[in-house]
C-alpha positions as CSV (number, residue, x, y, z in Angstrom):
1,M,132.3,151.6,106.5
2,E,130.4,152.3,109.8
3,I,127.8,149.5,109.1
4,S,130.4,146.8,108.4
5,K,132.3,147.8,111.5
6,T,129.1,147.6,113.6
7,I,128.3,144.2,112.1
8,G,131.8,143.0,112.8
9,I,131.6,144.1,116.4
10,A,128.1,142.5,116.8
11,A,129.3,139.2,115.3
12,G,132.3,139.3,117.7
13,V,130.1,140.0,120.7
14,A,127.6,137.2,119.7
15,G,130.5,134.7,119.2
16,T,132.0,135.6,122.6
17,L,128.6,135.2,124.3
18,F,128.0,131.9,122.6
19,L,131.5,130.6,123.6
20,G,130.8,131.8,127.2
21,Y,127.5,130.0,127.2
22,C,129.1,126.7,126.0
23,I,131.9,127.0,128.6
24,Y,129.5,127.7,131.4
25,F,127.2,124.8,130.7
26,D,130.1,122.4,130.1
27,H,131.6,123.4,133.5
28,K,128.2,122.9,135.1
29,R,127.7,119.5,133.5
30,R,131.2,118.3,134.5
31,K,130.7,119.4,138.1
32,D,127.5,117.4,138.3
33,P,128.3,114.5,140.8
34,D,126.3,112.0,138.7
35,F,127.9,112.9,135.4
36,K,130.8,110.5,135.5
37,K,128.6,107.7,136.9
38,K,126.0,108.2,134.1
39,L,128.8,108.4,131.5
40,R,130.4,105.1,132.7
41,E,126.9,103.4,132.7
42,R,126.3,104.7,129.1
43,R,129.7,103.4,127.9
44,K,129.2,100.1,129.6
45,A,125.7,99.6,128.1
46,K,127.0,100.5,124.7
47,K,129.9,98.1,125.0
48,A,127.6,95.3,126.2
49,A,125.2,95.9,123.4
50,A,128.0,95.7,120.8
51,S,129.5,92.5,122.2
52,T,126.3,90.4,122.5
53,G,126.6,88.9,119.1
54,P,123.7,88.6,116.7
55,R,120.8,90.8,117.8
56,T,118.4,89.0,115.5
57,T,116.9,85.9,116.9
58,I,117.4,82.8,114.8
59,P,114.2,81.0,113.9
60,N,113.3,77.4,114.7
61,L,115.5,75.4,112.3
62,T,112.9,72.6,112.0
63,D,110.4,74.9,110.3
64,H,111.6,75.1,106.7
65,E,109.3,77.9,105.6
66,E,110.3,80.1,108.6
67,V,114.0,79.5,108.0
68,Q,113.6,80.3,104.3
69,R,111.7,83.5,105.1
70,F,114.3,84.5,107.7
71,F,117.1,83.8,105.2
72,L,115.6,85.9,102.4
73,Q,114.8,88.7,104.9
74,E,118.4,88.8,106.3
75,I,120.0,88.7,102.8
76,Q,117.7,91.6,101.7
77,T,118.3,93.6,104.8
78,G,122.0,93.1,104.7
79,E,122.2,94.2,101.0
80,Q,120.1,97.3,101.7
81,L,122.2,98.3,104.7
82,I,125.5,97.8,102.9
83,S,124.3,99.8,99.9
84,A,123.2,102.5,102.3
85,G,126.7,102.6,103.8
86,D,125.9,100.8,107.2
87,I,128.4,98.1,106.6
88,E,128.6,96.8,110.2
89,N,124.9,96.1,110.5
90,G,124.7,94.8,106.9
91,V,127.5,92.3,107.5
92,E,125.7,91.2,110.7
93,H,122.5,90.4,108.8
94,L,124.5,88.6,106.1
95,A,126.2,86.5,108.8
96,N,122.8,85.6,110.2
97,A,121.7,84.5,106.8
98,I,124.9,82.3,106.4
99,I,124.2,80.7,109.8
100,V,120.8,79.4,108.7
101,C,121.8,78.7,105.1
102,G,121.7,75.0,104.0
103,Q,124.7,75.4,101.8
104,P,126.9,78.1,103.4
105,T,130.0,77.5,101.2
106,Q,128.1,78.2,98.0
107,L,126.6,81.3,99.5
108,L,130.0,82.5,100.7
109,Q,131.4,82.0,97.2
110,V,128.6,84.1,95.7
111,L,129.1,86.8,98.3
112,Q,132.9,86.8,97.7
113,Q,132.2,87.5,94.0
114,T,129.6,90.2,94.7
115,L,130.8,92.0,97.8
116,P,133.9,94.4,97.9
117,A,136.9,92.7,99.4
118,Q,136.9,94.7,102.6
119,V,133.2,93.9,103.3
120,F,133.8,90.2,102.6
121,A,136.8,90.2,105.0
122,L,134.6,91.8,107.7
123,L,132.0,89.1,107.0
124,I,134.5,86.4,107.5
125,T,135.8,88.0,110.7
126,R,132.2,88.2,112.0
127,M,131.6,84.5,111.1
128,R,134.7,83.6,113.1
129,Q,133.5,85.6,116.1
130,Y,130.1,83.7,115.9
131,G,132.0,80.4,115.7
132,N,134.1,81.3,118.7
133,Q,131.0,82.3,120.7
134,A,129.3,79.1,119.7
135,S,132.2,77.0,120.7
136,E,132.4,78.8,124.1
137,N,128.7,78.2,124.6
138,E,129.2,74.5,123.8
139,R,132.1,74.3,126.2
140,S,130.1,75.8,129.0
141,K,127.2,73.5,128.3
142,L,129.5,70.5,128.4
143,Q,131.0,71.7,131.6
144,D,127.5,72.1,133.1
145,M,126.6,68.6,132.0
146,N,129.8,67.2,133.5
147,D,129.0,69.0,136.8
148,D,125.5,67.6,136.8
149,L,126.9,64.0,136.3
150,E,129.3,64.3,139.2
């Protein structure tokens, strides 16, 4: 009985010390004048990285072999990521493959039959985002050309 009581008291003391340690360093971290600044910068960098669109560079579309190699690599990477549970990145790679595909409607039909409905819906959403980004880029290029002509 004495040993279990001693072990219980030791565990309680150790837990209390650990909790005190956590509270002390959390307080010290929050009182750091650069903490909020660093936190905002980290969040801004993370948000900027998430909204930049496809992270993979699209190959030169005139080089057929390079496009084919890129297409197969993106399909394979997308499938591997989705099967590993990283659906966001997998969908991004599949979207990159669709962008360079010569027959995107046929590829979309195959993907619709093979992918789960939620993953396919995410893929369609991602393709719409890429389409909107492309149209915004085209609008800005047209505006720049009009400005140059004036």
